[in-house]
N, C-alpha and C positions, 0 to 999 in steps of 0.2 A: 386203239379205241378212242383216244383223244382226238385224232384227226377225223374220225367218223362223226363224233359229236360236234366238232367245229363245222363240218360240212352241213350237218342238219341245222345247226344254229344260223349259219349264213343264209339258209333258205327261209327259215321261219322268223328270224328276228326283226328285219327291217320294218319300221312302222309304215313306210310307204306302200307296203304290200297288204295293208288291212282292207283295201277295197277288193282284193282277190277273193274268189270263192274257195271253198274247201276243195272243190274239184280241181281247180287250178293249182292249189298248193300241193295236192296229192300227185298231180301230173308232174310237178317239178321234182318231187321227192322219189317217185317210183323208179326212174332210171338209176339213180344212185343206189337205192336199196337192192335192185335187181343185180347190179354189178357186184356189190358186196356179197350178195347171196351166192352168185356164181363163183366168186373167188374163194369163199370159205366153205363151199359145199362139201369138199373132200375131208375137211378136218372135223372129226367127231368131238374134239375137245372145245371147239369154238362155240358150241351151242350156249354155254354158260355166258359168254361175253356178248353173243348176239342177242340173247334175251334182254340183257341190260340195255343194248342199243334200241331194241324194239320198245322197251319201256320209256326210254329217253325221247324217242320220236313221238310217242303218244303224249308225253308230258309237254313237249314243245307245241304240238298241235292243240292241246288244251289251252295253253297260254295264248296262242294265236286266236283261238275261238273266243275266249273270254275277253281279250282286248277288242276284238271286232264287235262284240256285243256290249261293250262298256260295263262289264261285270266288275264289281269291286274286289271280290275275292278271286285271286288269280287262279287258284287250283280247284275251284268248285266246278261242278258239272263236267267232270272228266268222262263220265260214262256217256253223256250226250255227244261230246266231241269225238269220242272213240267210235260211237255208232255212226255218226255222220262220216267220219273218215273211212270206216269200213264200207259203207254204202258208196262212197266215192271211188273205191277200188284200191285202197291203200294195201300195198304188199307188205308181208312180214318177212323178217330174216329167218326165223325159225318156224317150222310148221307148215 
């Protein structure tokens, strides 16, 4: 789980990616998500952990969205960021 979080953070953290659109960020994350989804698809007990990774991905995308928009509160507007990511085609690990 730590390595999965590190990979997500590597994609979403760099400030030089703030000029990226949400579509491009989602396009960068989707192959990683699809790979994890394929690997853990057979394990029924993995859903608990994969839900946590889904939540972490949404949290990181919210931080990206708010930095891009110069919002002072880092974690506000998480619903808007989630909707934009969903419309951009973000895949989920569970569901």
